[in-house]
C-alpha atoms as an extended CHARMM CRD file, in Angstrom:
* protein
*
        78  EXT
         1         1  MET       CA             16.8360000000     -157.5590000000       -5.5530000000  PROA      1               0.0000000000
         2         2  SER       CA             17.5460000000     -154.3420000000       -3.7730000000  PROA      2               0.0000000000
         3         3  ASN       CA             15.2580000000     -152.4450000000       -1.4170000000  PROA      3               0.0000000000
         4         4  GLU       CA             15.1850000000     -149.3090000000       -3.5440000000  PROA      4               0.0000000000
         5         5  PRO       CA             11.7500000000     -147.7180000000       -3.8820000000  PROA      5               0.0000000000
         6         6  THR       CA              9.9800000000     -148.1220000000       -7.1830000000  PROA      6               0.0000000000
         7         7  GLY       CA              7.9420000000     -145.3850000000       -8.8350000000  PROA      7               0.0000000000
         8         8  SER       CA              4.7350000000     -146.3260000000       -6.9950000000  PROA      8               0.0000000000
         9         9  GLU       CA              6.3160000000     -146.4920000000       -3.5480000000  PROA      9               0.0000000000
        10        10  GLU       CA              7.2850000000     -143.5100000000       -1.4180000000  PROA      10              0.0000000000
        11        11  PRO       CA             10.8390000000     -143.3970000000       -0.1330000000  PROA      11              0.0000000000
        12        12  ASN       CA             11.1530000000     -143.7810000000        3.6110000000  PROA      12              0.0000000000
        13        13  SER       CA             12.1880000000     -140.3660000000        4.8980000000  PROA      13              0.0000000000
        14        14  GLY       CA             12.8090000000     -141.5940000000        8.4280000000  PROA      14              0.0000000000
        15        15  GLU       CA              9.4870000000     -140.3280000000        9.8050000000  PROA      15              0.0000000000
        16        16  ASP       CA              6.5410000000     -142.6600000000        9.9760000000  PROA      16              0.0000000000
        17        17  LEU       CA              3.1820000000     -141.3530000000        8.8170000000  PROA      17              0.0000000000
        18        18  ILE       CA              0.0620000000     -141.9940000000       10.8610000000  PROA      18              0.0000000000
        19        19  LYS       CA             -3.6300000000     -141.5310000000       10.1240000000  PROA      19              0.0000000000
        20        20  VAL       CA             -5.5570000000     -139.3950000000       12.5950000000  PROA      20              0.0000000000
        21        21  LYS       CA             -9.3160000000     -138.8160000000       12.7080000000  PROA      21              0.0000000000
        22        22  ASP       CA            -10.5530000000     -135.4360000000       13.8650000000  PROA      22              0.0000000000
        23        23  ARG       CA            -13.8440000000     -134.7010000000       15.6380000000  PROA      23              0.0000000000
        24        24  LYS       CA            -15.7520000000     -134.4310000000       12.3750000000  PROA      24              0.0000000000
        25        25  GLY       CA            -14.5640000000     -137.8650000000       11.2480000000  PROA      25              0.0000000000
        26        26  ASN       CA            -12.1670000000     -136.6330000000        8.5810000000  PROA      26              0.0000000000
        27        27  THR       CA             -8.9380000000     -138.5860000000        8.2730000000  PROA      27              0.0000000000
        28        28  LYS       CA             -5.6370000000     -136.7250000000        8.1130000000  PROA      28              0.0000000000
        29        29  VAL       CA             -2.1770000000     -138.1060000000        7.4680000000  PROA      29              0.0000000000
        30        30  MET       CA              0.5990000000     -136.5490000000        9.5220000000  PROA      30              0.0000000000
        31        31  THR       CA              4.0160000000     -137.4570000000       10.8190000000  PROA      31              0.0000000000
        32        32  ARG       CA              4.5080000000     -138.8810000000       14.2740000000  PROA      32              0.0000000000
        33        33  THR       CA              6.5060000000     -135.8210000000       15.4060000000  PROA      33              0.0000000000
        34        34  ASP       CA              3.7210000000     -133.4300000000       14.3400000000  PROA      34              0.0000000000
        35        35  PHE       CA              1.1460000000     -135.5930000000       16.1120000000  PROA      35              0.0000000000
        36        36  ASN       CA              3.1640000000     -135.6650000000       19.3440000000  PROA      36              0.0000000000
        37        37  ARG       CA              3.7570000000     -131.9090000000       19.1820000000  PROA      37              0.0000000000
        38        38  LYS       CA              0.0280000000     -131.1890000000       18.8200000000  PROA      38              0.0000000000
        39        39  LYS       CA             -0.8420000000     -133.6780000000       21.5440000000  PROA      39              0.0000000000
        40        40  ARG       CA              1.5880000000     -132.0140000000       23.9770000000  PROA      40              0.0000000000
        41        41  SER       CA              0.2380000000     -128.5440000000       23.2240000000  PROA      41              0.0000000000
        42        42  LYS       CA             -3.3280000000     -129.7600000000       23.7800000000  PROA      42              0.0000000000
        43        43  LYS       CA             -2.3630000000     -131.2750000000       27.1310000000  PROA      43              0.0000000000
        44        44  ARG       CA             -0.6700000000     -128.0490000000       28.2270000000  PROA      44              0.0000000000
        45        45  GLY       CA             -3.6850000000     -126.0060000000       27.1900000000  PROA      45              0.0000000000
        46        46  ALA       CA             -6.1420000000     -128.3150000000       28.9030000000  PROA      46              0.0000000000
        47        47  LYS       CA             -4.0700000000     -128.3770000000       32.0530000000  PROA      47              0.0000000000
        48        48  SER       CA             -3.7970000000     -124.5950000000       32.2790000000  PROA      48              0.0000000000
        49        49  LYS       CA             -7.5270000000     -124.1140000000       31.6610000000  PROA      49              0.0000000000
        50        50  SER       CA             -8.7710000000     -126.7570000000       34.0820000000  PROA      50              0.0000000000
        51        51  PHE       CA             -9.9330000000     -125.7290000000       37.5520000000  PROA      51              0.0000000000
        52        52  PRO       CA             -7.8870000000     -127.1870000000       40.4420000000  PROA      52              0.0000000000
        53        53  TYR       CA            -10.6940000000     -129.0990000000       42.1810000000  PROA      53              0.0000000000
        54        54  THR       CA             -8.3370000000     -131.0490000000       44.4320000000  PROA      54              0.0000000000
        55        55  GLU       CA             -6.9180000000     -127.8420000000       45.8930000000  PROA      55              0.0000000000
        56        56  VAL       CA            -10.3940000000     -126.4290000000       46.5270000000  PROA      56              0.0000000000
        57        57  ILE       CA            -11.5300000000     -129.6400000000       48.2110000000  PROA      57              0.0000000000
        58        58  SER       CA             -8.4450000000     -129.7910000000       50.4310000000  PROA      58              0.0000000000
        59        59  ILE       CA             -8.8410000000     -126.1350000000       51.4850000000  PROA      59              0.0000000000
        60        60  ALA       CA            -12.5350000000     -126.7080000000       52.2650000000  PROA      60              0.0000000000
        61        61  PHE       CA            -11.6200000000     -129.7700000000       54.3330000000  PROA      61              0.0000000000
        62        62  ILE       CA             -9.0140000000     -127.8230000000       56.3300000000  PROA      62              0.0000000000
        63        63  LEU       CA            -11.4410000000     -124.9640000000       56.9920000000  PROA      63              0.0000000000
        64        64  THR       CA            -14.1080000000     -127.4320000000       58.1380000000  PROA      64              0.0000000000
        65        65  MET       CA            -11.6680000000     -129.0790000000       60.5320000000  PROA      65              0.0000000000
        66        66  MET       CA            -10.6570000000     -125.6820000000       61.9340000000  PROA      66              0.0000000000
        67        67  ILE       CA            -14.3150000000     -124.7700000000       62.5500000000  PROA      67              0.0000000000
        68        68  ILE       CA            -14.9490000000     -128.0990000000       64.2880000000  PROA      68              0.0000000000
        69        69  ALA       CA            -11.8290000000     -127.6510000000       66.4340000000  PROA      69              0.0000000000
        70        70  ALA       CA            -12.9170000000     -124.1210000000       67.4050000000  PROA      70              0.0000000000
        71        71  TYR       CA            -16.4020000000     -125.3860000000       68.3100000000  PROA      71              0.0000000000
        72        72  VAL       CA            -14.9680000000     -128.1750000000       70.4760000000  PROA      72              0.0000000000
        73        73  ALA       CA            -12.5920000000     -125.7160000000       72.1900000000  PROA      73              0.0000000000
        74        74  ILE       CA            -15.4680000000     -123.3410000000       72.9810000000  PROA      74              0.0000000000
        75        75  LYS       CA            -17.5490000000     -126.2010000000       74.4380000000  PROA      75              0.0000000000
        76        76  ILE       CA            -14.6290000000     -127.3250000000       76.6170000000  PROA      76              0.0000000000
        77        77  VAL       CA            -14.0370000000     -123.8110000000       77.9870000000  PROA      77              0.0000000000
        78        78  GLN       CA            -17.7010000000     -123.2530000000       78.9150000000  PROA      78              0.0000000000
């Protein structure tokens, strides 16, 4: 017996197909490369739209430390 596809089987084109559910619950069949491409574009979009909270927190911390240092310096001078 050979491994040739019969009429009911699809030939293997080298790309594996995966099933993906969207937000509405519908199931789509797409190739792995298409799925990875969409996933990467979503990550890039989410990253560019997100607000950099860590930078804001670090800047606020530095400003607070500078105010405390200025207050301590003024108390020492008086």
